[in-house]
C-alpha positions in Angstrom: 0.0 0.0 0.0 2.9 2.4 0.7 4.0 2.2 -3.0 0.4 3.0 -4.2 0.2 5.9 -1.8 3.4 7.3 -3.0 2.3 6.8 -6.7 -1.0 8.6 -6.0 0.8 11.5 -4.3 2.9 11.9 -7.4 0.2 11.3 -10.0 -3.0 12.3 -8.3 -3.9 15.0 -10.8 -3.2 12.7 -13.8 -5.3 10.0 -12.3 -8.3 12.3 -11.6 -8.0 13.8 -15.0 -8.2 10.4 -16.6 -11.2 9.4 -14.5 -13.0 12.6 -15.5 -12.4 11.9 -19.2 -13.8 8.4 -19.0 -16.9 9.3 -16.9 -20.2 10.3 -18.4 -22.0 13.4 -17.1 -25.5 14.8 -17.6 -26.2 18.4 -18.4 -26.2 19.3 -14.7 -22.8 17.8 -14.2 -24.0 14.7 -12.4 -22.4 11.3 -13.1 -24.6 9.1 -15.2 -24.3 5.3 -15.4 -25.3 3.7 -18.7 -27.9 0.9 -18.9 -25.2 -1.7 -19.4 -22.9 -0.4 -16.8 -22.2 -3.2 -14.2 -22.2 -0.6 -11.4 -25.9 -0.1 -11.9 -26.5 -3.5 -10.2 -24.1 -2.8 -7.4 -25.7 -3.5 -4.0 -22.8 -3.2 -1.6 -23.8 0.4 -0.6 -27.6 -0.3 -0.2 -27.5 -0.8 3.5 -25.3 2.3 4.0 -27.7 4.3 2.0 -30.7 3.1 4.1 -28.8 4.2 7.2 -28.1 7.6 5.7 -31.8 8.0 4.9 -32.6 7.6 8.6 -30.4 10.6 9.5 -32.4 13.9 9.9 -31.1 17.0 8.2 -29.0 15.1 5.7 -28.9 17.0 2.4 -31.1 15.4 -0.3 -29.2 12.9 -2.5 -30.1 12.3 -6.1 -29.3 9.6 -8.6 -29.8 9.8 -12.3 -30.7 6.5 -14.0 
């Protein structure tokens, strides 16, 4: 992990620039997942999201499908 942390410290801006280039956005600047994107079926964060929904005064979250 130390090597990766060092690499990220040196190349953070390049890594983020590449990620931005390969990410799809809608007209409002929100990340959009395509119908065939495997992340659409990701459920690992569902329980976390349910817990966040229980917290009062949490800013509204939106997801574009």
